[in-house]
C-alpha positions as CSV (number, residue, x, y, z in Angstrom):
1,M,86.3,110.3,129.2
2,K,86.3,108.7,125.8
3,R,83.8,105.9,125.4
4,P,84.1,104.7,121.8
5,Q,81.5,102.4,120.4
6,L,82.9,99.0,119.2
7,W,81.3,96.1,117.3
8,W,83.6,93.1,117.6
9,A,81.6,90.0,117.1
10,L,79.1,90.7,114.3
11,V,81.3,92.6,111.8
12,P,80.9,90.2,108.9
13,L,77.1,90.0,109.3
14,L,76.7,93.8,109.7
15,L,78.9,94.4,106.7
16,F,76.8,92.3,104.4
17,F,73.2,92.7,105.8
18,S,72.9,96.0,107.6
19,P,71.5,99.0,105.7
20,G,74.1,101.3,107.2
21,G,77.1,98.9,107.1
22,L,79.1,98.5,110.2
23,F,77.4,101.4,112.0
24,S,73.8,100.8,111.1
25,A,72.5,101.2,114.7
26,P,73.3,104.2,116.9
27,G,74.6,103.6,120.4
28,T,75.6,105.4,123.5
29,P,77.3,108.7,122.8
30,G,81.0,109.0,123.4
31,A,83.4,111.8,124.2
32,P,84.5,114.3,121.6
33,G,86.9,113.0,119.0
34,A,89.0,115.1,116.5
35,P,87.3,115.0,113.1
36,G,89.4,113.5,110.3
37,A,89.4,113.5,106.5
38,P,87.5,110.7,104.8
39,G,89.3,107.9,103.1
40,T,92.6,108.3,105.1
41,H,94.9,105.4,104.1
42,V,98.2,104.0,105.3
43,S,100.7,102.1,103.2
44,L,99.1,98.7,103.8
45,Q,102.3,96.8,103.1
46,S,104.3,98.5,105.9
47,P,104.8,97.1,109.4
48,Q,102.8,100.1,110.6
49,G,100.0,99.0,108.2
50,L,98.8,95.5,107.8
51,G,102.1,93.7,107.7
52,R,101.3,90.6,109.6
53,W,98.1,89.9,107.6
54,Y,99.6,91.0,104.3
55,P,99.9,88.6,101.3
56,T,103.5,87.7,100.4
57,P,104.7,90.4,98.0
58,P,106.1,89.1,94.7
59,D,109.7,89.4,93.6
60,I,110.3,91.8,90.7
61,S,113.5,92.8,88.9
62,A,112.8,96.6,88.6
63,R,114.7,98.8,91.1
64,S,111.6,100.7,92.1
65,A,107.9,100.1,92.0
66,V,104.5,101.1,93.3
67,V,101.1,99.4,92.9
68,L,98.2,101.8,93.5
69,D,94.5,101.2,93.7
70,S,93.1,104.0,91.6
71,D,89.7,104.1,93.3
72,T,90.9,104.3,97.0
73,G,94.5,105.5,96.7
74,A,95.7,102.5,98.7
75,V,99.3,101.5,98.1
76,L,99.2,97.7,97.6
77,F,102.9,97.1,96.9
78,E,106.0,99.2,97.0
79,K,109.7,98.6,96.4
80,N,112.2,101.4,96.9
81,A,109.3,103.7,96.1
82,D,111.0,107.0,97.0
83,I,114.3,106.7,95.3
84,V,114.8,109.3,92.5
85,I,115.2,107.9,89.0
86,P,114.9,109.6,85.6
87,P,111.4,108.9,84.2
88,A,112.7,108.7,80.6
89,S,109.7,108.9,78.2
90,L,107.2,108.8,81.0
91,T,108.0,112.5,81.0
92,K,105.7,112.7,77.9
93,L,102.7,112.1,80.2
94,A,103.5,115.3,82.0
95,A,103.8,117.1,78.7
96,M,100.4,115.7,77.7
97,Q,99.0,116.9,81.0
98,V,100.2,120.5,80.3
99,A,98.8,120.3,76.7
100,L,95.4,119.0,77.9
101,R,95.2,121.7,80.6
102,A,95.8,124.2,77.8
103,T,92.9,122.8,75.8
104,E,90.7,123.1,79.0
105,T,91.6,126.7,79.5
106,G,91.1,127.5,75.8
107,T,94.7,128.4,75.1
108,V,94.8,125.8,72.3
109,T,92.4,123.3,70.8
110,L,92.9,119.7,69.7
111,E,92.1,120.8,66.2
112,D,94.8,123.5,66.1
113,E,97.2,123.2,63.2
114,V,100.7,123.3,64.6
115,L,103.4,125.3,62.7
116,L,106.4,123.0,62.7
117,T,109.8,124.7,63.4
118,P,113.1,123.1,62.4
119,D,113.7,122.5,66.1
120,S,110.8,120.0,66.0
121,Y,111.9,118.1,62.9
122,A,112.8,114.5,63.4
123,L,116.2,114.9,61.8
124,N,117.2,117.5,64.4
125,M,116.4,115.3,67.4
126,P,119.2,113.8,69.5
127,P,120.8,110.5,68.5
128,G,118.7,107.5,69.5
129,S,115.5,109.4,69.9
130,S,112.1,107.8,69.4
131,L,110.3,109.7,66.7
132,M,106.9,110.6,65.2
133,F,108.9,111.6,62.1
134,L,107.8,115.2,61.9
135,G,109.4,117.2,59.1
136,P,109.1,120.1,56.6
137,G,106.1,120.2,54.3
138,Q,103.7,118.6,56.9
139,R,100.4,119.7,58.5
140,V,99.8,118.3,61.9
141,T,97.2,119.0,64.7
142,V,97.6,119.1,68.5
143,D,95.5,115.9,68.6
144,E,97.9,114.1,66.2
145,L,100.9,115.3,68.3
146,L,99.3,113.8,71.4
147,R,99.0,110.5,69.6
148,G,102.6,110.9,68.5
149,L,103.6,111.2,72.1
150,A,101.4,108.4,73.4
151,V,102.2,105.6,70.8
152,P,105.5,106.1,69.0
153,S,106.8,108.3,71.9
154,G,108.1,111.0,69.5
155,N,110.6,113.3,71.0
156,D,109.9,115.5,68.0
157,A,106.2,115.6,69.0
158,A,107.2,116.9,72.5
159,A,109.3,119.7,70.9
160,A,106.5,120.7,68.6
161,L,103.9,120.9,71.4
162,A,106.3,122.9,73.5
163,Y,106.8,125.5,70.7
164,H,103.1,125.6,69.9
165,I,101.8,126.0,73.5
166,S,104.6,128.1,75.0
167,G,106.7,129.5,72.2
168,G,109.7,127.4,73.2
169,V,111.0,124.5,75.3
170,P,112.2,126.5,78.4
171,Q,108.8,128.2,78.7
172,F,107.0,124.9,78.4
173,I,109.3,123.3,81.0
174,E,108.3,126.1,83.4
175,K,104.6,125.1,82.8
176,M,105.4,121.4,83.4
177,N,107.2,122.0,86.6
178,A,104.6,124.4,87.8
179,E,102.0,121.8,87.1
180,M,103.9,119.2,89.1
181,E,104.0,121.6,92.0
182,R,100.3,122.3,91.7
183,L,99.6,118.5,91.9
184,G,101.7,118.3,95.1
185,L,104.7,116.4,93.7
186,Q,107.9,117.5,95.4
187,H,110.5,115.3,93.6
188,T,109.1,115.3,90.1
189,R,110.8,117.9,88.0
190,F,111.9,118.2,84.3
191,E,114.7,119.8,82.3
192,E,113.1,119.0,78.9
193,P,109.7,117.6,77.7
194,S,110.6,114.4,75.9
195,G,112.4,112.4,78.7
196,Y,115.7,112.2,76.8
197,S,117.6,114.1,79.6
198,P,119.0,112.1,82.6
199,L,118.3,115.3,84.7
200,N,114.6,114.8,84.6
201,Q,113.6,113.1,87.9
202,T,110.7,111.4,89.7
203,T,109.9,108.6,92.1
204,A,107.7,105.6,91.6
205,R,105.4,106.8,94.4
206,E,105.0,110.3,93.1
207,F,104.6,109.2,89.5
208,A,101.8,106.7,90.5
209,E,100.0,109.6,92.2
210,F,100.5,111.8,89.1
211,V,99.0,109.0,86.9
212,R,96.0,108.8,89.3
213,Q,95.3,112.5,89.0
214,Y,96.0,112.5,85.3
215,L,93.4,109.7,84.7
216,D,91.0,111.3,87.0
217,S,91.2,114.5,84.9
218,W,91.4,112.9,81.5
219,P,89.9,109.4,81.5
220,E,89.1,109.7,77.8
221,T,92.9,109.6,77.0
222,L,92.9,105.9,77.6
223,S,90.6,105.1,74.6
224,E,91.8,108.0,72.5
225,Y,95.6,107.7,73.0
226,H,97.1,105.3,75.4
227,S,95.3,102.1,74.4
228,L,96.2,102.5,70.7
229,K,98.4,99.6,69.6
230,E,99.8,101.4,66.6
231,Y,100.0,104.7,64.8
232,A,100.8,105.6,61.2
233,Y,102.2,109.0,60.3
234,P,102.3,111.0,58.1
235,A,98.9,110.3,56.5
236,P,98.3,111.8,53.0
237,E,96.3,114.7,54.6
238,N,99.4,115.6,56.7
239,L,101.5,116.3,53.5
240,V,101.8,119.5,51.5
241,A,102.7,119.1,47.8
242,P,105.1,118.1,46.5
243,H,105.8,116.0,49.5
244,A,104.4,112.5,49.0
245,E,106.3,110.1,51.4
246,G,104.3,107.2,52.7
247,P,103.2,106.8,56.3
248,I,105.5,105.0,58.9
249,L,103.6,102.5,61.0
250,Q,104.9,102.2,64.5
251,R,103.7,99.9,67.3
252,N,103.1,100.8,70.9
253,R,106.0,99.5,73.1
254,N,103.6,98.6,75.8
255,T,103.3,94.9,74.9
256,L,100.8,94.3,77.7
257,L,98.2,95.9,75.5
258,W,98.2,92.7,73.6
259,D,99.2,90.2,76.3
260,Y,97.2,91.1,79.5
261,P,93.4,91.5,79.4
262,G,92.2,94.8,80.8
263,V,95.4,96.8,80.1
264,D,94.6,100.1,78.4
265,G,97.7,102.2,79.0
266,L,99.8,104.0,79.7
267,K,103.5,104.7,78.7
268,T,106.9,103.1,78.5
269,G,110.3,104.7,78.7
270,F,114.0,104.0,78.5
271,I,117.3,105.9,78.7
272,P,120.5,104.2,79.8
273,S,120.6,106.2,83.1
274,S,117.1,105.1,84.1
275,G,116.7,101.6,82.8
276,Y,113.4,100.2,81.5
277,N,110.3,102.1,82.9
278,I,106.6,101.8,82.5
279,A,103.5,103.5,83.8
280,L,100.9,100.8,83.5
281,T,97.1,100.7,84.1
282,A,94.5,98.0,83.8
283,E,90.8,97.6,84.8
284,R,89.1,94.4,85.9
285,D,85.6,94.0,87.3
286,G,85.3,97.7,87.9
287,R,88.6,98.0,89.7
288,R,91.5,100.0,88.2
289,L,95.1,99.5,89.2
290,I,98.0,101.8,88.5
291,I,101.6,100.5,88.4
292,V,104.8,102.4,88.0
293,L,108.0,100.5,87.4
294,L,111.3,102.3,87.3
295,G,114.9,101.0,86.7
296,G,114.1,97.7,85.0
297,P,117.2,95.7,83.9
298,G,118.0,94.6,80.3
299,E,121.1,94.2,78.2
300,N,119.1,95.2,75.1
301,H,115.6,96.5,74.3
302,A,114.2,93.0,73.7
303,L,115.4,91.7,77.2
304,G,114.5,95.0,78.9
305,G,111.0,95.1,77.4
306,A,110.4,91.4,78.3
307,S,111.5,92.0,81.9
308,R,109.4,95.1,82.2
309,A,106.3,93.3,80.9
310,Q,106.9,90.3,83.2
311,D,107.1,92.6,86.3
312,G,103.9,94.3,85.1
313,K,102.0,91.0,84.8
314,V,103.2,89.7,88.2
315,L,102.1,92.9,89.9
316,L,98.7,93.1,88.1
317,D,98.0,89.5,89.1
318,Y,99.0,90.4,92.7
319,G,96.8,93.5,92.9
320,F,93.7,92.0,91.3
321,E,93.8,88.6,92.9
322,E,95.0,89.4,96.5
323,F,92.9,92.5,97.3
324,E,89.3,93.6,97.2
325,V,87.5,97.0,97.6
326,L,84.9,97.3,100.3
327,E,82.3,100.0,100.8
328,L,82.0,100.6,104.6
329,G,78.6,102.1,104.9
330,A,77.6,105.6,106.2
331,P,76.9,105.4,110.0
332,R,74.4,107.8,111.6
333,V,73.8,108.8,115.2
334,S,70.5,110.4,116.2
335,G,69.4,112.1,119.3
336,I,72.5,114.3,119.9
337,R,71.4,116.8,122.5
338,V,71.5,120.5,121.4
339,W,71.3,123.2,124.1
340,K,69.9,126.7,123.5
341,G,68.6,125.8,120.0
342,D,65.3,126.0,118.2
343,R,65.2,122.2,118.5
344,V,66.6,119.9,121.2
345,D,68.6,117.4,119.1
346,V,70.4,116.8,115.8
347,E,71.6,113.8,113.8
348,L,75.3,113.2,113.0
349,G,76.3,111.0,110.1
350,V,78.9,110.2,107.5
351,T,77.9,111.8,104.2
352,T,79.7,109.5,101.8
353,A,80.5,105.9,102.6
354,P,84.3,105.4,102.5
355,R,85.7,102.8,100.1
356,I,88.8,100.9,101.1
357,T,91.1,98.3,99.7
358,L,92.1,95.4,101.9
359,P,93.7,92.0,101.4
360,I,91.1,89.4,100.7
361,G,89.9,87.7,103.9
362,L,90.4,90.7,106.2
363,R,86.8,92.0,106.1
364,E,86.0,89.7,109.0
365,R,88.6,91.5,111.1
366,L,87.2,95.0,110.4
367,V,86.1,96.9,113.6
368,G,84.0,100.1,113.6
369,E,84.3,102.8,116.2
370,L,82.5,106.1,116.6
371,E,83.8,109.1,118.5
372,Y,81.6,112.2,118.8
373,K,80.3,114.9,121.1
374,D,77.2,113.9,122.8
375,E,76.1,117.4,123.6
376,L,76.3,120.5,121.4
377,E,75.3,124.2,121.8
378,A,73.4,126.1,119.1
379,P,73.8,127.3,116.6
380,V,74.8,124.0,114.9
381,Q,75.8,124.3,111.2
382,G,74.7,121.5,109.0
383,G,77.7,119.8,107.3
384,H,80.1,120.8,110.1
385,S,82.1,117.9,111.7
386,F,81.5,117.0,115.4
387,G,83.2,113.6,115.5
388,R,84.5,110.8,113.4
389,A,84.0,107.3,112.3
390,L,87.0,105.0,112.4
391,W,87.6,101.6,110.9
392,R,90.4,99.4,112.1
393,V,92.0,96.0,111.5
394,G,93.8,95.2,114.7
395,E,95.5,98.4,115.8
396,T,95.8,99.8,112.3
397,K,93.4,102.5,111.1
398,V,92.3,101.7,107.6
399,A,89.7,104.4,107.1
400,E,88.3,107.5,108.7
401,A,85.4,109.8,107.9
402,P,83.9,112.9,109.7
403,L,80.6,112.7,111.4
404,V,78.8,115.8,110.3
405,A,75.5,117.5,111.4
406,Q,72.8,116.5,109.0
407,F,70.9,119.8,109.3
408,D,71.1,123.3,110.8
409,V,69.9,124.0,114.4
410,A,69.4,127.7,114.8
411,R,69.8,129.6,118.1
412,G,66.6,129.4,120.1
413,G,64.5,132.3,121.4
414,P,65.5,134.3,124.5
415,I,63.3,132.3,126.8
416,S,64.5,128.9,125.7
417,V,68.2,130.1,125.8
418,L,67.6,131.4,129.4
419,F,65.9,128.1,130.4
420,D,68.7,126.0,129.0
421,T,71.4,128.2,130.6
422,L,69.8,127.7,134.0
423,R,69.5,124.0,133.5
424,L,73.1,123.7,132.6
425,F,74.1,125.9,135.5
426,F,72.2,123.9,138.1
427,R,73.5,120.7,136.5
428,S,77.1,121.8,136.9
429,V,76.5,122.9,140.5
430,G,75.0,119.5,141.2
431,E,77.9,117.7,139.6
432,F,80.4,119.9,141.6
433,F,78.8,119.0,145.0
434,A,78.4,115.3,144.0
435,G,82.1,115.2,143.2
436,L,83.0,117.0,146.4
437,L,80.9,114.6,148.4
438,A,82.5,111.6,146.7
439,S,86.0,112.9,147.6
440,F,85.1,112.6,151.3
441,M,83.7,109.1,151.1
């Protein structure tokens, strides 16, 4: 029979003042519960999530959007998050991911000088391309090409990277798609590396998760590439005599770098078949939000860019002002009986306190529950899960973490094993006859 532990009345006091959070004091053991992964989250906005307690979502003009808490992975807002839309120049973030992975494996270095082929010259890019302005008679490094992708969004920079890393665009696209598959993204695939093609595809939900993993792997890219407000190329050192053209200064199209405190990335994009897109991130008071907007409207670049920026501001305000991150504590339960071991008990506990994102004001409704086995048989392996801690708001599970053994309990000697075996046998016999007697009463 399951007998979960519940703390209903003193949750706010325990959350603030107890050393172990909600589960600071062990209680009566309950029945076994299936262990679960820590930090399990639902889409908080859904009716299956926290719908009736959820702050009113804002209206935005983009066709599709997701707001993600980077720390906890909680989805704070979504609108048509799973419809497939071309990412446009957001594609270049995936190209940067492949290039940075290549530097990690030693295939290339940031200081590599890239041999520019005619296929990567600006004058050979499709009409309407955004450009870094690569051309003959130039010296350029991988690091400079990454800046050319991040700030002016150069389609020529994407082609140059593809040839340098993989020997051609088709081979580079294979790497990009293999990387998306490795990251667990099912609907994000590419036909070319710049975002020009309407056959490239993603969803707001998947691209937000991609950005989360990208920033987790390469946090330095925010300061080195994505927060740069402008980029001038070619510099004098990029030119080979007799070439002497002056640098072209281009501004980052992410206007929120100027207009919203805390914004430090990430990438904008537009093609007619996608509308105005942005992958946006900002940090405030130690919290980082990730926003992906796809399919923004606009009759021209000025109107489309303004609409995109307004949606971004509204969603950043919403994510920062309506939600908070809570650390739930790491509950422990001592005195779990161990039979046939070299000691008679073991302690179970959560190794790392989960962190969750909730609408502000819901911490008072948090309820903690422990499910675990109250008896174990040796050997018991430290770190193995024998139950779980659950946190709920109403009927909605908002977090879960395994209760693991805090140390090993080895098999006991022959005499102690025999003694415990006899005790368990006689206990089961007694329970059998007690149940039999009760059935006649």
